[in-house]
N, C-alpha and C positions, 0 to 999 in steps of 0.2 A: 504493500500500500504506500509506503514511504517513497519507494522508487518511482511508482506511477505518478505520485504528486510532484516529485522533483522534476520528472520529465515534462509534466504539464506546465509547470512553472517555467522551465527552460524554453519550451516552445512559445509560451506567451511572451516572454522577454524578447525572443528572436523576432516574433511578429511585430511587437511594438517598436523594436529597433529598426526593422525594415520600414514600417510606417513612418517613423521619425525621419529616416533618410529621404523617403519620398517627399515628405512635407518640406524638407530643407531645400529640395531642388526647386530653383526659381526660374521663371520664364522671362525672357527679354524679347519682345517682338520688334523686329527690324524690317521696315519697308524700304526697298531700294530698287534701282533700275540697272544694276551692274550685271547685265545678262550676256554681254558680248564676251568672247573667250578670255581676253586679257583682264578686263575688269572683274569677271567672275572668278578667275584664278586668284587675283589679288585679294578680293574680299573673303573668299573661302579660306585662304591661308590666314588672314587676320582673325577671322571668327574662330578658327581652330586653335589659334594661339591664345585667344581670349578665354575660350572654354577650358583650355588646359591650365591656364593660370587661375581661373575661377571655376573649378569643377562643379560648384553648386548652381551655376547659372547655365541654362539651356537657351541658346539664341535661336529663335524661331524666325525664319526669313519668309517674307512675302515679296516675291519678285514681280516686276512689271516691265512691259515694253517701254523703252525710253520715251517715245512719242505719246503713248497712252498715259504715261505717268503724269504728264503735264495737266491732264484733266483729272486723273484719279486722286492726285494729292489734295485737290480742293474738296473732294468728297470724303476721303478717309480722315482728314484732319478735323472735319466737322462731325462726322457720324460715327467713325470707328477708329479713333486715333491709336497708332502703335506707340511703343515706348520711345523708339528712336527711328529716324528716317533720314534718307539722303536727299539733298537738294543743292541749289546753287546759292552763291553768296551775293552780297550787294543788294541791288534793287529787286532781284528775283525773290529774295527772302522777305523783303520789307512788307509786302501786303499781308503775309501770314503772321508776321510779328505784330503788325498794327491791328490785326484782327484778334490778337490774344491767343493764337493757336501754337505759338512757339515759346518754350520756356527760357527764361533768363538763366544762363549758366555762367554768369560772371564769377560765381564762387569757384567753379571748376578752373577757370582761368587764373584766378588769384592763388588758389591753393597749390597749383602745379607750375607756377612760374611761367605761364604761357604768354604774358604780356611781352616778355623778351624773346622767348623761343619762337612764337608765332607773330612777331611784331609786324612783318610785312603783310600779313593777312588780317590784322586786327581791325583796321578801318572798315574793310568790307564785311566784317562780321559784327559790327557794332551799330547800335541805334541809340541815340541819346545817352551815350556813355556806357551802355550795357552790352555784354557780349551774348550772342544767341546761337552760336554753333562752333564747330571745330573744323577748320579748313585742313584737308589732308593731302590735296594734290592740285597742281596747276601746271600750266605750260606758258612759256614766255612768247610774247610778240616782240618785234623789233625790226631792224633793217638787216636783211641778208644782202651781201654785196659780192661782186666779182672782183677779186684782187687783180686779175690780169687786166681788166678794163681800167682800174685805178692806175696801175703801173703804166699803161699805154699812154695816158694823158698827163702823167706826173701828178696825180691828185693824191692827197693824204686823207686818212680817215678823219672825218669832221667830228667835233664835239659840240659845235654850235650851229645854229640854223644858218647864220651868215656864211660860215665855212662850207656848209652843205650847198648853199646857193652858188658860191664861187666855184665849187666843183662842177655844178650843173652847167655853168658856162663853158668849162673845159670839155665836158662830154658832148655838149651841143656842137661845138666846133669840130669834134671828131666824128660826128654823125652817130653818136651813141645815146640812147635814151637814158637820161639821168635817173629817172624813176619809171619802172614798169609796174603794171598791174593789169588784171583782167576783171572788169566790173560787170560782165554780163549777168552774173548772179547777184550783183549789188553789194554783198557783204564785204568784199575787199576794200571798197571805197570807205566803208565805215571804219576800218582799221586806221586808215589815213586820217580821217576826221578825228577819231578818238585821240590819237597822239598829238595832233596839232592843238586840239582843245586842252588836253592835259598839260602840254608844255606852255600854252599861252595863259590859261586861267587856273589850272590846278585841279586836283581831285575833287574837292568839295563842290566847286562850281560845276564840274562835269557831272557829278552825281546828281546834283539838284536839277540840272538841265534835263538829263535823261529821265528823271523822276517826274518831269512835268511842272516843276516849281518855278522855272525861269522862262520868260518869253523868248521865242526864237528871234525876235526883232531887237533883243537887248544888244547894246553896243559892244559888250564883251564877246557875244557870239559873232558879231561882225568883225571883231578883231581877229578871231580865229580864221574866218574866211579870207581876211586880208592877207594873212600869212600864206594860206593855201593858194591865193591868186598869184603869188610870186613864182609858182611852179607850173600852173596850168594856164593854157594847154602846152606851152612851148617845151617844157622839160619832161613831159610824160608821154608814154607810148600813145601814138595818135589814135589808134583804133581800139583802145582799151574797152570801150563799151560793147564791142563785138567779141571780145576774148573771154574765155574761161580762165580761172586762175592758173591752171596747169599750162595753158598756152603761153601766158606771160612768163611762167617759170622757164620755159624753153628759151625765151629771149635772154634771160639772165645767164643760163647755161652756155649759150652760144656767144656771149660777150657782146650782144647787140644792145644790152641794157646793163646798167651799172648797179642799181639798187632796187630792192623790192621790200616793201613793208608787208610782213607776213608772219604767221605763227610758226612755231618750231615743227609742227607736223609736216611742213613743206620740205624739210631737209632731205627726207628720203627721195622726194621727187628730183631735187637738185642733184643728189649723188647718183641716183639711177640714170639721170640724163647724161652723166659723164663728168660732173665736177668732182673735185676731191677736197680734202681738208686743206690742201695747199692753195687752192684758188677760191674756195667758198669761205667768206668771212661773215662775221656777225657783229653788229654794234648796237648800242642803245640809240634810240631816237634822239637826235641832237637837242640841246637846250635852246629854247626860244626866249623865254623870260627868265633871267637868272634869279629873280626874286621868288619864283615858284618852286616849291620843293618837288623833287623828282617823284613822279608817280609812274606806274607801269600798267601795261595791259596784260592780264593773265587770267583767263577764264578759270574759275576755281570751283572744285567740288568739295562739299562739306557734309557733315552729319550734324543732326539736331535732335533735341529732346522735345517731343510733343507736349504741349501744355496739358493735354488730357492723358498723359502717360500713367499707366497703372503702377509700374515698377520704377519709380523715380530714382531711388538709390543706386540700382544697378545700371540704369541709363546713364547716370553721371559717371559711374566707373568706366563704362564703355567710352564715354566722351574723353576722359583722361587717357584711356588706353590708345585711342585713335590719334591722340595728339603726340604720343611719344616718338622720339626720333628714330628708335629702332624699328617701330612698326611702320612709320612713314617711309623709312629707307627701303624696307623690303617691298612694301606695296608699290612704290614708284619704280623700282627696278622692273617689276612685272609689267606695270602700266606703260613704261617708257616715258614717264613724265617726271615732274619735279616735286619733291617734298616741300611743304611749307615750313616745317620746323627747321630753323637755322642750324640746329645741332645734328641734323641728319646728314647722311653722306650720299654722294652720287657716284656713278661709274666714271669711266675714262672717256666717254663721248665728249668731244670738245664743245659741242653746241649745248648739250645738257649742262656741262660745267659752267659755260658762259651764262646760261639762263639762271642757274642756281645762284651764281655770284650776283647777277643783276637784280634778281627778285629778293634775295635774302638781305640785300643792303638798301632796299627801297623803304623809305620812311614816309613818303608822301601819299601812299595809298595804292591799292590794286583795283583797277577798273576791270569789269567783267566782259567787256565787248558790248558794242552799241545794241545789238539785237538781244542781249541778255539783260542789259541795264534798263532799256526802255520798254514801254508797253508794246506788244506785238504789232498792233496796227500803226502806232507811231514810228516804230522801228522801220517798217516797210516804207512808209511815206518819207521818212528821213533819208533812208538809203537811196531812194529814187531821186530825191533832191540832191544828194551828194554827187551821184553819177551825172545828173544834168549840169550841175555846176562845173564839174571837171571838163565837160564838153563845151558848155556855153556859160562861162563865168559872168558874162554880162547880164545873165538872168537872175542874179543874186537877189534883187529886191523881190521879184515875183516868187522865188523859191522860199524865202524867209516868211513872206506874207502867208503863203499857203501852209507852211509848217506851223506858223503861229495860230492860224485858224483851226488847224487840226488839233493842236495842243489844247486849245480852249474847249473844243468839242469832246475830245477823248477823255481828258482828265476831269471834266465836269461830270462824267457819268458815275 
């Protein structure tokens, strides 16, 4: 009888222990759109590392098609919020923050020293002095240039806009396009506008303009176009409006153009076309107004905690984890992009290294690109206007009037 009782007690204890273990297993729901091969590999490895470090937490993923996610996020943040979710920085996150659907995680930033480690991405993750997400990956924009073309005319790499314009005169004399681009898809023109505006007026102004807070007829906007007018149309590939961006890349490869404002994703196109690290160079967009703190263009991916999160404590653990330099290093090796954490490391690719140095030392803010920063309809109309200006700069007044009318209509909704 004693043995039977002891066995019963032992079985009961074992069952209770098992039940306790199950009760301790916590769930963290993560909505994201990292479904392409490289992003999926990167996030799967990060989640596996997180679960290994925190074995009591089970990350449950809900994955979405990237395009469908843009609609789904509006629905799930309202009706069925996850604990954490992926989204974009800057003005793309602002509507959800302003609607009270994203949690303030300034405490995570403060407790983990992120104001220094993630300094380059802090402005794009902040609203009214509070931080709302963790940026983990981005890629640089800038000017890619043909070193052989520079050598052919005796030009030196410029650091100021005046030096860039002086080079343009040398290239024009040699029948080389100073700046090439292909604007048939519109967005490459936006990259040029963004940099001209960032260098003329700074990140805060640019952010407010793309958020619909500043009239397009403002004199400071006109100042940006005045700088643009110094290179169009005479120094830009003549038929750019009929070219795709890859067509313009061929002109840089062939030495028929000297410079190209583009994102780092284009490097493979340049190298596949026949360029090498010997003749493909990269530089930061030159300074226009020396009183403006340098800001850069770097579309940024980030993770956030939903305001309606069920498991807030573990969601914040995940935020701190995704901010770590070792995690960002490994993720971005897989992604072929750049870690935001300045303490992370990058491989030996010279363009990745140049981008990491450029962005990690940026204190003026990180813009997300015009069609991410602006409302979708406003972005399309804006880019159409940019393309028109590059072909017919004399139409500036009409262009700005149309854009201002659109701003008043779109942002009044």
